[in-house]
C-alpha positions in Angstrom: 56.5 4.2 -38.0 58.3 4.3 -34.7 62.1 4.1 -34.2 63.7 1.5 -31.9 66.9 1.3 -30.0 67.8 -2.3 -29.2 69.7 -2.3 -25.9 71.8 -5.1 -24.3 74.2 -5.4 -21.4 76.8 -8.1 -22.1 79.8 -10.0 -20.6 81.7 -12.7 -22.4 79.0 -13.5 -24.9 81.0 -14.3 -28.0 79.2 -17.5 -28.6 75.7 -16.0 -28.8 75.9 -12.3 -29.4 75.9 -12.3 -33.2 73.0 -14.7 -33.3 71.0 -12.3 -31.1 71.9 -9.2 -33.0 71.2 -10.8 -36.4 67.7 -11.6 -35.3 66.8 -7.9 -34.5 69.0 -6.1 -36.9 66.3 -5.4 -39.5 64.0 -3.8 -36.9 66.7 -1.8 -35.0 67.3 1.9 -35.8 70.0 1.8 -33.2 71.9 -1.0 -31.3 73.4 0.0 -27.9 75.7 -2.5 -26.2 77.1 -2.0 -22.7 79.9 -4.3 -21.9 80.5 -5.1 -18.2 84.0 -6.6 -18.4 84.3 -9.0 -21.3 87.6 -10.9 -21.8 86.7 -12.8 -24.9 85.7 -11.5 -28.4 82.4 -9.9 -27.3 83.5 -6.3 -27.9 85.0 -7.2 -31.3 81.7 -8.9 -32.4 79.6 -6.0 -31.0 81.7 -3.5 -33.0 80.6 -5.3 -36.2 77.0 -4.2 -35.5 77.2 -0.9 -33.8 79.5 2.0 -32.9 77.4 2.6 -29.8 79.6 0.3 -27.7 80.2 1.4 -24.1 81.8 0.1 -20.9 80.3 -0.2 -17.4 82.1 -1.2 -14.3 80.3 -4.2 -12.9 79.0 -3.7 -9.3 76.8 -6.7 -8.8 73.8 -4.7 -9.7 71.9 -5.6 -12.9 69.4 -2.7 -12.6 72.3 -0.2 -12.5 73.8 -1.6 -15.6 70.5 -1.7 -17.5 69.6 1.8 -16.4 72.9 3.1 -17.7 72.3 1.3 -21.0 68.8 2.8 -21.3 70.3 6.2 -20.7 72.4 5.9 -23.9 69.5 5.1 -26.2 68.3 7.8 -28.6 65.3 6.3 -30.5 61.7 6.8 -29.6 61.4 3.3 -28.1 63.8 1.0 -26.3 63.7 -2.7 -26.7 65.9 -4.7 -24.3 67.3 -8.2 -24.8 69.9 -10.5 -23.3 72.7 -11.8 -25.5 71.3 -15.3 -25.3 67.9 -14.2 -26.5 66.8 -14.5 -30.1 63.7 -13.6 -32.2 62.7 -16.4 -34.5 61.8 -15.5 -38.1 58.1 -15.3 -37.5 58.7 -13.0 -34.6 61.1 -10.8 -36.5 58.3 -10.3 -39.0 55.8 -9.5 -36.3 58.2 -7.0 -34.8 58.6 -5.2 -38.1 54.8 -5.0 -38.4 54.6 -3.7 -34.8 57.1 -1.0 -35.7 54.9 0.1 -38.6 51.6 -0.1 -36.7 52.3 0.9 -33.1 50.5 4.0 -31.9 52.8 6.6 -30.4 50.3 6.9 -27.5 51.5 3.4 -26.3 54.1 3.6 -23.5 54.9 -0.1 -23.2 54.6 -3.4 -25.1 54.8 -6.7 -23.4 56.0 -9.8 -25.2 56.0 -13.6 -24.5 59.3 -15.0 -23.3 59.8 -18.6 -24.3 62.1 -20.3 -21.8 62.0 -23.9 -22.8 60.8 -26.2 -25.5 60.4 -29.9 -25.8 61.9 -32.2 -28.4 59.0 -31.5 -30.7 59.6 -27.8 -30.6 56.5 -26.9 -28.5 57.0 -24.3 -25.8 56.9 -25.9 -22.3 57.8 -22.9 -20.1 57.0 -19.3 -20.7 56.1 -16.0 -19.1 55.4 -12.4 -20.2 57.8 -9.4 -19.9 57.6 -5.7 -20.6 60.0 -5.6 -23.6 59.5 -2.4 -25.6 59.0 1.0 -23.9 58.8 4.6 -24.8 62.1 6.3 -24.0 60.6 9.6 -23.1 58.8 8.1 -20.1 62.1 7.4 -18.4 61.1 4.0 -17.1 63.6 2.6 -14.6 64.9 -0.9 -13.7 64.6 -2.0 -10.1 66.5 -4.7 -8.3 70.1 -5.7 -8.1 69.3 -9.3 -9.2 66.2 -10.5 -11.1 65.6 -6.9 -11.9 62.3 -5.7 -13.4 61.3 -2.7 -15.5 58.8 -0.6 -13.7 56.2 0.7 -16.3 52.9 2.5 -16.3 50.6 4.2 -18.7 48.9 2.8 -21.9 50.3 -0.6 -22.9 49.5 -3.5 -25.1 50.2 -7.2 -24.9 51.9 -8.4 -28.2 52.0 -11.9 -29.5 55.6 -11.4 -30.4 57.9 -14.0 -28.6 61.5 -13.6 -27.5 63.1 -17.0 -27.3 65.7 -17.7 -24.6 68.4 -19.9 -26.2 71.2 -20.1 -23.6 74.2 -22.2 -24.3 75.7 -21.8 -20.8 74.9 -20.1 -17.5 76.9 -19.0 -14.5 74.6 -20.9 -12.1 76.3 -19.6 -8.9 76.5 -15.9 -9.8 73.1 -14.7 -8.4 73.5 -16.7 -5.2 76.9 -15.2 -4.7 75.4 -11.7 -5.1 72.6 -12.4 -2.6 75.0 -13.9 0.0 77.3 -10.9 -0.4 74.4 -8.5 0.2 73.3 -10.5 3.3 76.9 -10.5 4.7 76.9 -6.8 4.3 73.9 -6.5 6.6 71.3 -5.7 4.0 67.7 -6.4 4.7 65.9 -7.9 1.8 62.5 -6.7 0.6 59.8 -9.2 -0.4 61.0 -9.5 -4.0 64.6 -10.1 -3.0 63.4 -12.7 -0.4 61.5 -14.6 -3.1 64.3 -14.6 -5.6 66.9 -15.5 -3.0 64.7 -18.5 -2.1 64.7 -19.4 -5.8 68.4 -19.4 -5.9 68.6 -21.6 -2.8 66.1 -24.1 -4.3 68.0 -24.2 -7.6 71.1 -25.1 -5.6 69.2 -27.9 -3.8 69.3 -26.1 -0.5 65.7 -27.1 0.1 65.5 -26.5 3.9 66.9 -23.0 3.6 64.7 -22.3 0.6 61.6 -23.4 2.5 62.4 -20.9 5.2 62.8 -18.0 2.8 59.6 -18.9 0.8 57.6 -19.1 4.0 59.0 -15.8 5.1 58.0 -14.3 1.8 54.5 -15.5 1.9 54.0 -14.6 5.6 55.1 -11.0 4.8 52.1 -10.6 2.6 53.8 -8.0 0.4 54.6 -10.1 -2.7 53.1 -9.8 -6.2 50.3 -12.3 -6.7 52.3 -14.0 -9.5 55.2 -14.5 -7.1 52.9 -15.8 -4.3 51.6 -18.4 -6.7 55.1 -19.3 -7.8 56.3 -19.6 -4.2 53.6 -22.1 -3.5 54.7 -24.2 -6.5 58.3 -24.0 -5.5 57.5 -24.9 -1.9 55.6 -27.9 -3.2 58.8 -28.8 -5.2 61.0 -28.4 -2.2 58.9 -30.6 0.1 58.5 -33.2 -2.7 62.4 -33.3 -3.1 62.6 -33.9 0.7 60.0 -36.7 0.5 57.2 -34.9 2.3 54.3 -35.4 0.0 51.7 -34.1 2.5 53.4 -30.7 2.6 53.7 -30.8 -1.2 49.9 -31.1 -1.3 49.4 -28.4 1.4 51.1 -25.7 -0.6 49.4 -26.8 -3.8 46.1 -26.1 -2.0 47.5 -22.8 -0.5 48.0 -21.5 -4.0 44.2 -21.2 -4.3 44.3 -18.3 -2.0 45.8 -16.2 -4.7 43.4 -16.9 -7.6 41.8 -19.5 -9.9 43.4 -22.9 -9.6 46.1 -23.3 -12.3 46.8 -26.5 -14.2 50.2 -27.0 -12.4 48.5 -27.2 -9.0 45.7 -29.4 -10.3 48.3 -31.8 -11.5 50.1 -31.7 -8.2 46.9 -32.6 -6.3 46.0 -35.2 -8.8 49.4 -36.8 -8.4 49.1 -36.9 -4.7 45.8 -38.8 -4.9 47.1 -41.0 -7.7 49.9 -42.1 -5.3 47.3 -42.9 -2.7 45.4 -45.0 -5.3 42.4 -42.7 -5.1 41.9 -42.9 -8.8 38.5 -41.2 -9.0 39.7 -38.2 -7.1 43.0 -38.1 -9.0 41.0 -38.2 -12.3 38.9 -35.2 -11.1 42.0 -33.1 -10.6 43.6 -34.1 -13.9 40.4 -33.2 -15.6 40.4 -29.9 -13.8 43.9 -29.2 -15.1 42.5 -29.6 -18.6 39.5 -27.4 -17.9 41.3 -24.5 -16.3 41.0 -21.2 -18.2 44.3 -20.5 -20.0 45.1 -16.8 -20.2 47.6 -15.8 -22.8 48.3 -12.7 -20.9 49.6 -14.3 -17.7 52.7 -12.8 -16.1 53.3 -16.0 -14.1 55.7 -18.7 -15.3 53.6 -21.2 -17.2 54.3 -24.9 -17.5 52.3 -25.8 -20.6 52.8 -29.5 -20.1 50.4 -29.4 -17.2 47.6 -28.2 -19.5 48.3 -30.5 -22.4 49.9 -34.0 -22.5 50.6 -34.6 -18.8 47.1 -34.7 -17.4 46.0 -36.8 -20.4 48.7 -39.4 -19.7 47.8 -39.5 -16.0 44.1 -39.8 -16.8 45.1 -42.8 -18.9 46.5 -44.3 -15.8 43.5 -43.4 -13.6 40.9 -44.9 -16.0 43.0 -48.0 -16.6 43.1 -48.6 -12.9 39.3 -48.0 -12.7 38.7 -50.5 -15.5 37.5 -48.0 -18.1 39.9 -48.9 -20.8 38.0 -47.0 -23.6 38.5 -43.7 -21.7 42.1 -44.6 -20.8 42.8 -45.2 -24.5 41.2 -41.9 -25.5 43.3 -39.9 -23.1 46.5 -41.8 -24.2 45.7 -40.9 -27.8 45.3 -37.2 -26.7 48.7 -37.4 -25.0 50.1 -38.9 -28.2 49.1 -35.9 -30.2 51.6 -34.0 -28.2 54.3 -36.6 -27.7 54.0 -39.1 -30.6 57.3 -40.8 -29.8 57.1 -40.8 -26.0 58.0 -44.3 -24.7 55.3 -44.4 -22.0 52.6 -43.3 -24.5 53.6 -45.9 -27.0 53.7 -48.6 -24.3 50.2 -47.6 -23.2 48.9 -47.6 -26.7 50.1 -51.2 -27.3 48.9 -52.4 -23.9 45.4 -50.9 -24.3 45.0 -52.0 -27.9 45.7 -55.6 -26.7 42.9 -55.2 -24.2 40.4 -53.5 -26.5 41.2 -55.9 -29.4 41.3 -59.4 -27.8 43.4 -60.9 -30.6 46.4 -58.9 -29.4 48.5 -60.2 -26.5 51.5 -59.4 -24.2 49.4 -57.3 -21.9 51.4 -55.1 -19.5 50.2 -52.4 -17.1 50.1 -48.8 -18.3 52.9 -46.4 -17.3 52.4 -43.2 -15.5 54.9 -40.3 -15.3 56.6 -39.0 -12.2 57.6 -35.7 -13.8 56.0 -33.3 -11.3 58.6 -30.5 -11.0 57.1 -27.2 -12.2 
């Protein structure tokens, strides 16, 4: 059995810290908490779980804080979390099993990171992160903002999931850090450029975000996952600005970087649907459902684009093409995922009235305009 140090950096997390620590307490041989300047009850709560409570002077550098926290761990392996993360009961059990079974030859374990769920509890947004690493390898965090843990050597991809369950967020903090660095004359590398563009987009500064994303892609130095993500976000920016042709352009540009992903197939399908090219739109929505789905992807995934969304839009396409049987079939597939969705229920009633003549009050089917990835 391996030993695990669970490591966190925190600041003003009194509302979520106990929840996080309760979820990993059984698996942790040691809990290390580094406080970066809390003014609430965070330190008091942390002291209930560990004596390994330290302070770190905040310097607008997440990697520096995380590297300091890692340096304080003493167990064989280090598992990092944020205070607003939690392991659900099923994942707590999986972590305990991993602790029993993990070979000491493994240097790193990646885990799923569930970022969002729908009202039915299904994961709608997720990615994969290196989450558990061997302390003796001395792996380091890189990047002042949106930092990443640089690992190498033997690794495994676990099916354990860490669930992000934030109650609040300082939405301006990261943008302030980037702007401060720029004002100091710093030149951004490719990764910083990409994440700076993300912050601009998240603050609805679409024109400036487009400039930074384009700069990032033209530099040709980004990770393939970030290149794909940049294409998606450029599509979003142009869509927000009402430029659907450029939205389509960057959806197609994404194909340079690998197999077409469901998100982009849905974007292309939506463009053709708006042009009333229903056959072509149906082709792309079918492609979204047929795209290979890798559980090991490190890119941000929008699972809606591989499940209910293309089915709902295929219902629209086939209704417009007069194939109501196929429209009904796809709406029923969408209903498996979203049984109480108003559009799905509307379509069900409408199509049943067509397919069963004794029913009346026929109204056109409803499509969705939810295309932000």
